DSSP file (Angstrom, degrees, kcal/mol; ACC not computed):
  #  RESIDUE AA STRUCTURE BP1 BP2  ACC     N-H-->O    O-->H-N    N-H-->O    O-->H-N    TCO  KAPPA ALPHA  PHI   PSI    X-CA   Y-CA   Z-CA
    1    1 A M              0   0    0      0, 0.0     2,-0.3     0, 0.0     0, 0.0   0.000 360.0 360.0 360.0 135.6   86.1   43.0  154.7
    2    2 A T        -     0   0    0      1,-0.0     0, 0.0     0, 0.0     0, 0.0  -0.655 360.0-132.4 -87.6 137.6   85.4   41.9  158.2
    3    3 A M        -     0   0    0     -2,-0.3    -1,-0.0     1,-0.1     2,-0.0  -0.729  28.0-114.4 -87.0 135.7   85.8   44.4  161.1
    4    4 A P        -     0   0    0      0, 0.0     3,-0.1     0, 0.0    -1,-0.1  -0.339  36.5 -97.0 -66.7 151.1   87.8   43.1  164.0
    5    5 A M        -     0   0    0      1,-0.1     5,-0.0     2,-0.1     0, 0.0  -0.487  47.9-103.4 -66.2 132.8   86.0   42.7  167.3
    6    6 A P    >>  -     0   0    0      0, 0.0     4,-2.1     0, 0.0     3,-1.3  -0.291  24.3-122.2 -59.3 143.2   86.6   45.7  169.5
    7    7 A W  H 3> S+     0   0    0      1,-0.3     4,-2.5     2,-0.2    -2,-0.1   0.871 110.1  60.8 -52.2 -42.7   89.1   45.1  172.3
    8    8 A T  H 34 S+     0   0    0      1,-0.2    -1,-0.3     2,-0.2    57,-0.2   0.774 109.0  42.5 -62.8 -27.2   86.6   46.1  175.0
    9    9 A Y  H X4 S+     0   0    0     -3,-1.3     3,-0.9     2,-0.2    -1,-0.2   0.874 114.2  49.4 -82.8 -41.1   84.3   43.2  173.9
   10   10 A R  H 3< S+     0   0    0     -4,-2.1    -2,-0.2     1,-0.2     3,-0.2   0.840 125.9  27.5 -67.0 -32.3   87.0   40.6  173.5
   11   11 A H  T 3X S+     0   0    0     -4,-2.5     4,-2.7    -5,-0.2    -1,-0.2  -0.106  77.7 133.1-121.8  34.8   88.5   41.4  176.9
   12   12 A A  H <> S+     0   0    0     -3,-0.9     4,-2.7     1,-0.2     5,-0.2   0.878  74.4  48.3 -57.9 -42.7   85.4   42.7  178.8
   13   13 A S  H  > S+     0   0    0      2,-0.2     4,-2.4    -4,-0.2    -1,-0.2   0.930 113.9  45.9 -66.3 -44.5   86.0   40.5  181.9
   14   14 A K  H  > S+     0   0    0      1,-0.2     4,-1.9     2,-0.2    -2,-0.2   0.913 115.1  47.8 -62.9 -43.3   89.7   41.4  182.2
   15   15 A E  H  X S+     0   0    0     -4,-2.7     4,-2.1     2,-0.2    -2,-0.2   0.914 112.3  48.5 -65.0 -44.5   88.9   45.1  181.6
   16   16 A W  H  X S+     0   0    0     -4,-2.7     4,-2.8    -5,-0.2     5,-0.2   0.890 108.9  53.8 -64.3 -40.6   86.1   45.1  184.2
   17   17 A R  H  X S+     0   0    0     -4,-2.4     4,-2.5     1,-0.2    -1,-0.2   0.927 109.9  47.5 -59.3 -44.8   88.3   43.4  186.8
   18   18 A A  H  X S+     0   0    0     -4,-1.9     4,-2.4     2,-0.2    -1,-0.2   0.887 111.3  51.2 -64.4 -39.2   91.0   46.1  186.3
   19   19 A I  H  X S+     0   0    0     -4,-2.1     4,-2.8     2,-0.2    -2,-0.2   0.941 111.3  46.9 -63.8 -47.9   88.3   48.8  186.6
   20   20 A L  H  X S+     0   0    0     -4,-2.8     4,-2.7     1,-0.2     5,-0.2   0.921 113.3  48.7 -60.6 -44.2   87.0   47.4  189.9
   21   21 A D  H  X S+     0   0    0     -4,-2.5     4,-2.2    -5,-0.2    -1,-0.2   0.907 112.5  48.6 -62.5 -41.2   90.4   47.0  191.3
   22   22 A D  H  X S+     0   0    0     -4,-2.4     4,-2.7     2,-0.2     5,-0.2   0.925 111.9  48.9 -64.5 -45.3   91.3   50.5  190.4
   23   23 A L  H  X S+     0   0    0     -4,-2.8     4,-2.3     2,-0.2     6,-0.3   0.929 111.1  49.7 -60.6 -46.0   88.1   51.9  191.9
   24   24 A K  H  X>S+     0   0    0     -4,-2.7     5,-1.9     1,-0.2     4,-1.2   0.923 113.2  47.0 -59.8 -44.1   88.7   50.0  195.1
   25   25 A S  H  <5S+     0   0    0     -4,-2.2     3,-0.4    -5,-0.2    -2,-0.2   0.937 115.4  43.9 -63.4 -47.7   92.2   51.3  195.4
   26   26 A R  H  <5S+     0   0    0     -4,-2.7    -1,-0.2     1,-0.2    -2,-0.2   0.783 120.9  40.0 -71.3 -27.8   91.4   54.9  194.6
   27   27 A M  H  <5S-     0   0    0     -4,-2.3    -1,-0.2    -5,-0.2    -2,-0.2   0.500 106.3-120.1 -99.8  -5.1   88.3   55.0  196.9
   28   28 A G  T  <5 +     0   0    0     -4,-1.2     2,-0.2    -3,-0.4    -3,-0.2   0.854  62.8 147.2  68.8  34.0   89.8   52.9  199.8
   29   29 A L      < -     0   0    0     -5,-1.9    -1,-0.2    -6,-0.3    -2,-0.1  -0.647  40.9-157.0-101.0 159.4   87.0   50.3  199.4
   30   30 A V        +     0   0    0     -2,-0.2     2,-0.3    -3,-0.1    -1,-0.1   0.612  66.4  60.1-112.3 -15.5   87.4   46.6  200.1
   31   31 A S     >  -     0   0    0      1,-0.1     4,-1.8    -7,-0.1     5,-0.1  -0.854  68.7-133.7-120.2 152.9   84.7   44.9  198.0
   32   32 A D  H  > S+     0   0    0     -2,-0.3     4,-2.9     1,-0.2     5,-0.2   0.873 109.0  58.6 -61.7 -37.5   83.7   44.7  194.4
   33   33 A N  H  > S+     0   0    0      1,-0.2     4,-2.6     2,-0.2    -1,-0.2   0.919 106.3  45.6 -61.5 -44.7   80.1   45.4  195.4
   34   34 A S  H  > S+     0   0    0      2,-0.2     4,-2.2     1,-0.2    -1,-0.2   0.883 113.6  49.9 -68.5 -36.2   81.0   48.7  197.1
   35   35 A A  H  X S+     0   0    0     -4,-1.8     4,-2.5     2,-0.2    -2,-0.2   0.924 112.5  47.4 -65.6 -43.7   83.1   49.7  194.1
   36   36 A Y  H  X S+     0   0    0     -4,-2.9     4,-3.3     2,-0.2     5,-0.2   0.933 111.2  51.3 -60.9 -46.2   80.3   48.8  191.7
   37   37 A T  H  X S+     0   0    0     -4,-2.6     4,-2.2     1,-0.2    -2,-0.2   0.902 111.5  47.4 -59.6 -42.7   77.8   50.7  193.8
   38   38 A A  H  X S+     0   0    0     -4,-2.2     4,-2.3     2,-0.2    -1,-0.2   0.937 114.5  45.8 -64.6 -47.0   80.0   53.8  193.9
   39   39 A L  H  X S+     0   0    0     -4,-2.5     4,-2.7     1,-0.2     5,-0.2   0.929 111.9  51.8 -62.2 -45.2   80.6   53.7  190.1
   40   40 A D  H  X S+     0   0    0     -4,-3.3     4,-2.8     1,-0.2    -1,-0.2   0.908 109.6  50.3 -58.7 -42.7   76.9   53.1  189.4
   41   41 A G  H  X S+     0   0    0     -4,-2.2     4,-2.4    -5,-0.2    -1,-0.2   0.918 110.6  49.0 -61.5 -44.0   76.0   56.1  191.6
   42   42 A V  H  X S+     0   0    0     -4,-2.3     4,-2.3     1,-0.2    -2,-0.2   0.930 114.3  45.4 -61.5 -45.8   78.5   58.3  189.7
   43   43 A L  H  X S+     0   0    0     -4,-2.7     4,-2.4     2,-0.2    -2,-0.2   0.894 111.5  52.0 -68.0 -39.7   77.2   57.2  186.3
   44   44 A Q  H  X S+     0   0    0     -4,-2.8     4,-1.3    -5,-0.2    -1,-0.2   0.929 111.4  47.4 -60.9 -44.6   73.5   57.5  187.4
   45   45 A V  H  < S+     0   0    0     -4,-2.4     4,-0.5    -5,-0.2     3,-0.4   0.928 111.2  50.9 -63.6 -44.8   74.1   61.1  188.5
   46   46 A F  H >< S+     0   0    0     -4,-2.3     3,-1.5     1,-0.2    -1,-0.2   0.927 108.8  50.7 -59.6 -44.9   76.0   62.0  185.4
   47   47 A R  H >< S+     0   0    0     -4,-2.4     3,-1.7     1,-0.3    -1,-0.2   0.756  96.2  69.6 -69.9 -22.0   73.2   60.7  183.1
   48   48 A R  T 3< S+     0   0    0     -4,-1.3    33,-2.2    -3,-0.4    -1,-0.3   0.710  98.7  53.3 -61.7 -18.4   70.6   62.7  185.0
   49   49 A H  T <  S+     0   0    0     -3,-1.5     2,-0.3    -4,-0.5    -1,-0.3   0.210 103.2  71.1-103.3  12.6   72.2   65.7  183.5
   50   50 A L  S <  S-     0   0    0     -3,-1.7    31,-0.1    32,-0.1     2,-0.1  -0.905  77.4-118.2-128.1 154.0   72.0   64.5  179.8
   51   51 A T     >  -     0   0    0     -2,-0.3     4,-2.6     1,-0.1     5,-0.2  -0.394  43.8-101.1 -74.8 168.4   69.4   63.9  177.2
   52   52 A A  H  > S+     0   0    0      1,-0.2     4,-2.5     2,-0.2     5,-0.2   0.924 124.6  48.8 -58.9 -44.5   69.0   60.4  176.0
   53   53 A Q  H  > S+     0   0    0      1,-0.2     4,-2.5     2,-0.2    -1,-0.2   0.916 111.3  49.0 -63.9 -42.3   71.0   61.2  172.8
   54   54 A Q  H  > S+     0   0    0      1,-0.2     4,-2.4     2,-0.2    -1,-0.2   0.910 111.5  50.7 -62.3 -41.0   73.8   62.8  174.8
   55   55 A G  H  X S+     0   0    0     -4,-2.6     4,-2.9     2,-0.2    -2,-0.2   0.901 110.6  48.1 -63.0 -42.1   73.9   59.8  177.1
   56   56 A L  H  X S+     0   0    0     -4,-2.5     4,-1.8     2,-0.2    -1,-0.2   0.890 110.6  51.7 -66.9 -38.4   74.1   57.4  174.2
   57   57 A D  H  < S+     0   0    0     -4,-2.5     4,-0.4     2,-0.2    -2,-0.2   0.928 113.4  44.9 -61.3 -44.1   76.9   59.5  172.7
   58   58 A F  H >< S+     0   0    0     -4,-2.4     3,-1.6     1,-0.2     4,-0.3   0.936 111.5  52.2 -64.6 -46.8   78.8   59.4  176.0
   59   59 A A  H >< S+     0   0    0     -4,-2.9     3,-1.8     1,-0.3    -1,-0.2   0.822  96.0  70.5 -59.7 -31.5   78.2   55.7  176.5
   60   60 A S  T 3< S+     0   0    0     -4,-1.8    -1,-0.3     1,-0.3    -2,-0.2   0.700  99.9  46.6 -63.4 -18.2   79.5   54.9  173.0
   61   61 A V  T <  S+     0   0    0     -3,-1.6    59,-0.4    -4,-0.4    -1,-0.3   0.402  94.7  97.7-103.4   2.6   83.1   55.8  174.2
   62   62 A L  S <  S-     0   0    0     -3,-1.8    57,-0.1    -4,-0.3   -54,-0.0  -0.520  86.1 -93.4 -86.8 156.2   83.0   53.8  177.5
   63   63 A P     >  -     0   0    0      0, 0.0     4,-2.7     0, 0.0     5,-0.2  -0.303  49.8-100.2 -59.2 155.9   84.4   50.3  178.0
   64   64 A S  H  > S+     0   0    0      1,-0.2     4,-1.9     2,-0.2     5,-0.1   0.851 118.9  41.8 -55.8 -45.8   81.7   47.7  177.4
   65   65 A V  H  > S+     0   0    0      2,-0.2     4,-2.6     1,-0.2    -1,-0.2   0.919 115.5  49.6 -72.7 -40.8   80.8   46.9  181.0
   66   66 A Q  H  > S+     0   0    0      1,-0.2     4,-2.5     2,-0.2    -2,-0.2   0.884 109.7  54.2 -61.3 -36.4   80.8   50.6  182.1
   67   67 A R  H  X S+     0   0    0     -4,-2.7     4,-1.8     2,-0.2    -2,-0.2   0.923 109.4  47.0 -61.2 -44.8   78.6   51.3  179.1
   68   68 A A  H  X S+     0   0    0     -4,-1.9     4,-1.6    -5,-0.2    -2,-0.2   0.908 112.6  48.9 -64.5 -42.5   76.2   48.6  180.2
   69   69 A V  H  < S+     0   0    0     -4,-2.6    -1,-0.2     1,-0.2    -2,-0.2   0.901 108.5  55.7 -63.5 -40.3   76.2   50.0  183.8
   70   70 A F  H  < S+     0   0    0     -4,-2.5    -1,-0.2     1,-0.2    -2,-0.2   0.893 117.0  32.8 -60.4 -42.4   75.6   53.5  182.5
   71   71 A V  H >< S+     0   0    0     -4,-1.8     3,-1.8    -5,-0.1    -1,-0.2   0.610  87.6 122.0 -93.7 -12.0   72.5   52.7  180.5
   72   72 A A  T 3< S-     0   0    0     -4,-1.6     3,-0.1     1,-0.3    -3,-0.0  -0.282  91.4 -10.2 -58.4 128.8   71.1   50.0  182.8
   73   73 A A  T 3  S+     0   0    0      1,-0.2     2,-0.6    -2,-0.0    -1,-0.3   0.697  88.7 164.1  57.9  24.1   67.6   50.8  184.1
   74   74 A W    <   -     0   0    0     -3,-1.8     2,-0.7     2,-0.0    -1,-0.2  -0.624  21.3-164.7 -75.4 118.2   67.8   54.4  182.7
   75   75 A R        -     0   0    0     -2,-0.6     2,-1.1    -3,-0.1    -1,-0.0  -0.916  10.7-148.5-104.5 109.2   64.3   55.9  182.6
   76   76 A V        +     0   0    0     -2,-0.7     2,-0.4     4,-0.0   -25,-0.0  -0.677  37.0 151.1 -83.8 103.0   64.5   59.0  180.4
   77   77 A E        -     0   0    0     -2,-1.1    -2,-0.1     2,-0.1     0, 0.0  -0.997  45.0 -13.9-136.4 137.0   61.9   61.3  181.9
   78   78 A G  S    S-     0   0    0     -2,-0.4     3,-0.1     2,-0.0     0, 0.0  -0.023  97.0 -36.7  71.0-175.2   61.7   65.0  182.0
   79   79 A E        -     0   0    0      1,-0.1    -2,-0.1   -28,-0.1   -29,-0.1  -0.556  68.3 -99.7 -83.3 146.7   64.4   67.6  181.2
   80   80 A P        -     0   0    0      0, 0.0   -31,-0.3     0, 0.0    -1,-0.1  -0.335  39.4-115.7 -62.2 148.0   68.0   67.0  182.1
   81   81 A L        -     0   0    0    -33,-2.2     2,-0.1   -31,-0.1    -3,-0.0  -0.500  31.1-105.3 -78.8 152.8   69.2   68.7  185.3
   82   82 A P        -     0   0    0      0, 0.0     2,-0.1     0, 0.0    -1,-0.1  -0.497  39.1-105.0 -74.5 151.3   71.9   71.4  185.1
   83   83 A F        -     0   0    0     50,-0.6     2,-0.2    -2,-0.1    52,-0.1  -0.450  38.8-166.4 -72.6 150.8   75.4   70.4  186.3
   84   84 A D        -     0   0    0      1,-0.2    -1,-0.0    -2,-0.1     2,-0.0  -0.583  33.5 -64.4-124.1-173.7   76.5   71.8  189.6
   85   85 A D     >  -     0   0    0     -2,-0.2     4,-2.4     1,-0.1     5,-0.2  -0.241  55.3 -98.6 -72.8 168.4   79.8   72.1  191.4
   86   86 A R  H  > S+     0   0    0      1,-0.2     4,-2.5     2,-0.2     5,-0.2   0.862 120.8  52.7 -58.4 -41.4   81.7   68.9  192.5
   87   87 A S  H  > S+     0   0    0      1,-0.2     4,-2.1     2,-0.2    -1,-0.2   0.910 111.5  46.0 -66.2 -40.3   80.5   69.0  196.1
   88   88 A A  H  > S+     0   0    0      2,-0.2     4,-1.9     1,-0.2    -1,-0.2   0.895 113.6  49.4 -67.0 -39.4   76.9   69.2  195.1
   89   89 A M  H  X S+     0   0    0     -4,-2.4     4,-2.0     2,-0.2    -2,-0.2   0.877 109.3  52.7 -67.7 -36.5   77.3   66.4  192.5
   90   90 A T  H  X S+     0   0    0     -4,-2.5     4,-2.4    -5,-0.2    -2,-0.2   0.914 107.2  51.6 -65.0 -42.3   79.1   64.3  195.2
   91   91 A R  H  X S+     0   0    0     -4,-2.1     4,-1.0     1,-0.2    -1,-0.2   0.904 108.4  52.5 -59.3 -40.1   76.1   64.7  197.5
   92   92 A E  H  X S+     0   0    0     -4,-1.9     4,-0.5     1,-0.2     3,-0.4   0.902 108.7  50.3 -62.3 -41.1   73.8   63.6  194.7
   93   93 A V  H >< S+     0   0    0     -4,-2.0     3,-1.3     1,-0.2    -2,-0.2   0.920 108.6  51.0 -63.1 -44.3   76.0   60.5  194.2
   94   94 A T  H 3< S+     0   0    0     -4,-2.4    -1,-0.2     1,-0.3    -2,-0.2   0.668  99.4  66.2 -72.0 -14.2   75.9   59.6  197.9
   95   95 A E  H >< S+     0   0    0     -4,-1.0     3,-1.1    -3,-0.4     2,-0.3   0.679  79.4  96.4 -77.4 -17.5   72.1   59.9  198.0
   96   96 A I  T << S-     0   0    0     -3,-1.3   -55,-0.1    -4,-0.5   -56,-0.0  -0.586 104.7  -0.6 -74.9 132.8   71.8   56.9  195.6
   97   97 A R  T >  S+     0   0    0     -2,-0.3     3,-1.6     1,-0.1    -1,-0.3   0.920  86.5 178.9  51.7  47.7   71.1   53.8  197.7
   98   98 A K  G X   +     0   0    0     -3,-1.1     3,-0.7     1,-0.3    -2,-0.1   0.774  67.7  55.2 -51.9 -37.0   71.3   56.0  200.7
   99   99 A N  G 3  S+     0   0    0      1,-0.3    -1,-0.3    -4,-0.1    -2,-0.1   0.669 123.1  21.8 -79.8 -16.4   70.6   53.3  203.3
  100  100 A H  G <  S+     0   0    0     -3,-1.6     2,-0.5     0, 0.0    -1,-0.3  -0.345  89.9 126.1-146.0  61.2   73.4   51.0  202.2
  101  101 A N    <   +     0   0    0     -3,-0.7   -67,-0.1    -7,-0.1    -4,-0.0  -0.978  30.3 178.6-126.0 124.1   75.9   53.1  200.4
  102  102 A L        +     0   0    0     -2,-0.5    -1,-0.1   -68,-0.1    -8,-0.1   0.100  32.0 148.6-105.4  19.5   79.6   53.3  201.3
  103  103 A T        -     0   0    0     -9,-0.1    -2,-0.1   -10,-0.1   -68,-0.1  -0.369  39.8-138.6 -62.5 122.7   80.4   55.7  198.5
  104  104 A P    >   -     0   0    0      0, 0.0     3,-1.6     0, 0.0    -1,-0.1  -0.272  22.0-105.1 -79.8 168.3   83.3   58.0  199.6
  105  105 A D  T 3  S+     0   0    0      1,-0.3     3,-0.3     2,-0.1     4,-0.2   0.682 118.8  57.3 -66.6 -18.4   83.5   61.7  199.0
  106  106 A N  T 3> S+     0   0    0      1,-0.2     4,-3.0   -79,-0.1     5,-0.3   0.194  72.0 114.9 -96.2  17.9   86.2   61.1  196.3
  107  107 A A  H <> S+     0   0    0     -3,-1.6     4,-2.6     1,-0.2     5,-0.2   0.881  75.5  46.1 -58.3 -43.4   83.8   58.9  194.2
  108  108 A I  H  > S+     0   0    0     -3,-0.3     4,-2.6     2,-0.2    -1,-0.2   0.949 115.9  44.4 -68.2 -46.5   83.6   61.2  191.2
  109  109 A E  H  > S+     0   0    0     -4,-0.2     4,-2.6     2,-0.2     5,-0.2   0.912 115.4  48.8 -63.9 -40.8   87.3   62.0  191.0
  110  110 A A  H  X S+     0   0    0     -4,-3.0     4,-2.2     2,-0.2    -1,-0.2   0.914 113.2  46.9 -64.5 -42.5   88.2   58.3  191.5
  111  111 A A  H  X S+     0   0    0     -4,-2.6     4,-3.0    -5,-0.3     5,-0.2   0.892 111.9  52.3 -65.4 -38.5   85.7   57.2  188.8
  112  112 A A  H  X S+     0   0    0     -4,-2.6     4,-2.5    -5,-0.2    -2,-0.2   0.933 111.4  44.5 -63.4 -46.4   87.0   59.9  186.5
  113  113 A S  H  X S+     0   0    0     -4,-2.6     4,-0.8     2,-0.2    -1,-0.2   0.894 116.4  47.0 -68.2 -37.2   90.6   58.8  186.9
  114  114 A T  H >X S+     0   0    0     -4,-2.2     3,-0.8    -5,-0.2     4,-0.6   0.944 113.3  48.1 -66.6 -47.8   89.7   55.2  186.5
  115  115 A L  H >< S+     0   0    0     -4,-3.0     3,-1.7     1,-0.3     4,-0.4   0.909 106.5  57.0 -59.7 -42.9   87.5   55.9  183.5
  116  116 A R  H 3< S+     0   0    0     -4,-2.5     3,-0.4     1,-0.3    -1,-0.3   0.740 101.5  57.8 -64.0 -21.4   90.2   58.0  181.8
  117  117 A R  H << S+     0   0    0     -3,-0.8    35,-0.9    -4,-0.8    36,-0.4   0.685 111.7  41.6 -77.0 -17.1   92.6   55.0  182.0
  118  118 A D  S << S+     0   0    0     -3,-1.7     2,-0.3    -4,-0.6    -2,-0.2   0.234 101.5  74.2-121.2  13.0   90.2   52.9  180.0
  119  119 A V  S    S-     0   0    0     -3,-0.4     2,-0.8    -4,-0.4   -57,-0.1  -0.836  88.1 -98.7-120.6 161.9   88.8   55.1  177.2
  120  120 A N     >  -     0   0    0    -59,-0.4     4,-2.7    -2,-0.3     5,-0.2  -0.737  37.3-147.3 -75.1 114.8   90.2   56.5  174.0
  121  121 A K  H  > S+     0   0    0     -2,-0.8     4,-2.5     1,-0.2     5,-0.2   0.849  92.6  50.5 -59.7 -39.6   91.2   59.9  175.2
  122  122 A E  H  > S+     0   0    0      2,-0.2     4,-2.2     1,-0.2    -1,-0.2   0.927 113.7  45.1 -65.9 -44.1   90.5   61.7  171.9
  123  123 A D  H  > S+     0   0    0      2,-0.2     4,-2.3     1,-0.2    -2,-0.2   0.908 113.5  51.1 -64.3 -41.4   87.0   60.1  171.6
  124  124 A F  H  X S+     0   0    0     -4,-2.7     4,-2.4     1,-0.2    -2,-0.2   0.942 112.7  44.0 -62.0 -49.3   86.3   60.9  175.2
  125  125 A E  H  X S+     0   0    0     -4,-2.5     4,-1.9     1,-0.2    -1,-0.2   0.882 111.4  54.9 -65.1 -38.4   87.2   64.6  175.0
  126  126 A R  H  X S+     0   0    0     -4,-2.2     4,-0.6    -5,-0.2    -1,-0.2   0.927 110.7  45.2 -60.2 -45.5   85.4   64.9  171.7
  127  127 A V  H >< S+     0   0    0     -4,-2.3     3,-1.3     1,-0.2     4,-0.5   0.921 109.4  55.4 -65.3 -43.6   82.2   63.6  173.2
  128  128 A L  H >< S+     0   0    0     -4,-2.4     3,-1.3     1,-0.3     8,-0.3   0.864 101.4  58.1 -58.6 -35.7   82.6   65.8  176.3
  129  129 A T  H 3< S+     0   0    0     -4,-1.9    -1,-0.3     1,-0.3    -2,-0.2   0.735 105.5  51.0 -67.9 -19.9   82.8   69.0  174.2
  130  130 A R  T << S+     0   0    0     -3,-1.3    -1,-0.3    -4,-0.6    -2,-0.2   0.468  97.2  86.6 -93.8  -2.8   79.4   68.1  172.7
  131  131 A L  S <  S-     0   0    0     -3,-1.3     5,-0.1    -4,-0.5     3,-0.1  -0.466  92.3 -73.5 -93.9 168.1   77.7   67.7  176.1
  132  132 A P    >   -     0   0    0      0, 0.0     3,-2.3     0, 0.0     4,-0.4  -0.091  63.7 -78.5 -59.2 158.0   76.2   70.4  178.2
  133  133 A E  T 3  S+     0   0    0      1,-0.3   -50,-0.6     2,-0.1    -4,-0.0  -0.330 120.9  33.7 -55.5 132.6   78.3   72.9  180.1
  134  134 A G  T 3> S+     0   0    0     -3,-0.1     4,-2.0   -52,-0.1    -1,-0.3   0.111  87.6 100.2 104.7 -20.2   79.6   71.3  183.3
  135  135 A A  H <> S+     0   0    0     -3,-2.3     4,-1.3     1,-0.2    -2,-0.1   0.924  84.7  47.2 -65.1 -43.6   80.0   67.8  181.8
  136  136 A G  H  4 S+     0   0    0     -4,-0.4     4,-0.2    -8,-0.3    -1,-0.2   0.890 111.4  51.3 -63.9 -39.1   83.7   68.2  181.2
  137  137 A Q  H >4 S+     0   0    0      1,-0.2     3,-1.1     2,-0.2    -1,-0.2   0.853 102.2  61.2 -66.9 -34.3   84.2   69.5  184.7
  138  138 A F  H 3< S+     0   0    0     -4,-2.0    -1,-0.2     1,-0.3    -2,-0.2   0.903 111.9  38.2 -57.0 -41.7   82.3   66.5  186.1
  139  139 A W  T 3< S+     0   0    0     -4,-1.3    -1,-0.3    -3,-0.2    -2,-0.2   0.316  92.2 119.1 -94.6   7.8   85.0   64.2  184.7
  140  140 A H    <   +     0   0    0     -3,-1.1     2,-0.3    -4,-0.2   -28,-0.1  -0.453  37.6 175.9 -71.9 145.0   87.9   66.6  185.5
  141  141 A M        -     0   0    0     -2,-0.1     2,-0.7   -29,-0.1    -2,-0.0  -0.991  29.5-128.9-147.9 147.3   90.5   65.3  187.8
  142  142 A D        +     0   0    0     -2,-0.3     2,-0.5     2,-0.0   -29,-0.1  -0.866  31.7 171.9 -96.6 118.7   93.8   66.7  189.0
  143  143 A A        +     0   0    0     -2,-0.7     6,-0.1     1,-0.1    -2,-0.0  -0.902  17.7 177.6-131.9 105.7   96.6   64.2  188.6
  144  144 A A  S    S+     0   0    0     -2,-0.5    -1,-0.1     1,-0.1     3,-0.0   0.832  78.3  60.7 -71.1 -31.9  100.1   65.3  189.2
  145  145 A D  S >  S-     0   0    0      1,-0.1     3,-2.2     2,-0.0     4,-0.3  -0.873  76.5-149.9-101.3 115.4  101.4   61.8  188.5
  146  146 A P  G >> S+     0   0    0      0, 0.0     3,-1.4     0, 0.0     4,-0.9   0.686  90.5  76.2 -60.5 -17.3  100.6   60.7  184.9
  147  147 A R  G 34 S+     0   0    0      1,-0.3     3,-0.2     2,-0.2    -3,-0.0   0.784  83.7  67.3 -62.3 -24.4  100.4   57.1  186.1
  148  148 A Y  G <4 S+     0   0    0     -3,-2.2    -1,-0.3     1,-0.2   -31,-0.2   0.718 115.8  23.7 -70.3 -19.6   97.0   57.9  187.6
  149  149 A I  T <4 S+     0   0    0     -3,-1.4    -1,-0.2    -4,-0.3    -2,-0.2   0.312  92.9 118.7-126.1   7.4   95.5   58.3  184.1
  150  150 A S  S  < S-     0   0    0     -4,-0.9   -33,-0.1    -3,-0.2    -3,-0.0  -0.471  79.8 -87.7 -72.9 147.7   97.9   56.3  182.0
  151  151 A P        -     0   0    0      0, 0.0   -33,-0.2     0, 0.0    -1,-0.1  -0.273  37.1-166.0 -57.0 134.8   96.2   53.4  180.2
  152  152 A R  S    S+     0   0    0    -35,-0.9   -34,-0.1    -3,-0.1    -2,-0.0   0.846  80.1  12.0 -88.9 -38.6   96.1   50.3  182.3
  153  153 A I              0   0    0    -36,-0.4   -35,-0.1     1,-0.1  -138,-0.0   0.815 360.0 360.0-112.3 -42.8   95.2   47.6  179.7
  154  154 A F              0   0    0    -37,-0.3    -1,-0.1     0, 0.0    -2,-0.1   0.517 360.0 360.0 -63.1 360.0   95.5   49.0  176.2
């Protein structure tokens, strides 16, 4: 029996376009490049706090393009860093590409709300529970309005 192609592969361009648009809207950015740079920074910082296996487990529940961005150019060296509070993690994100980075202070929360719209929530939460302390808090977001985390495409 043949397994159907996962939605995220069949519709990767449509899904990525929606993610970029959502990021730009939530971060108040105007270009795809700045939205990509902010997302890439958030993902790079998150993976610094994971082992390679933990990172691969996390990546396995991401949409296809976000998965690729998450693992791109990842050099697994040394021990993972411990997670810190949101403000410290945000500073870490803004240090990436420091000289040409427009990443706003809400980058982690905006990436979290965008990501949560495009993942299987049960799989995402299951993976987070297996990651180090602080991983779940990194992707936490306060959303009074469920539209902010409701699925956009699925």
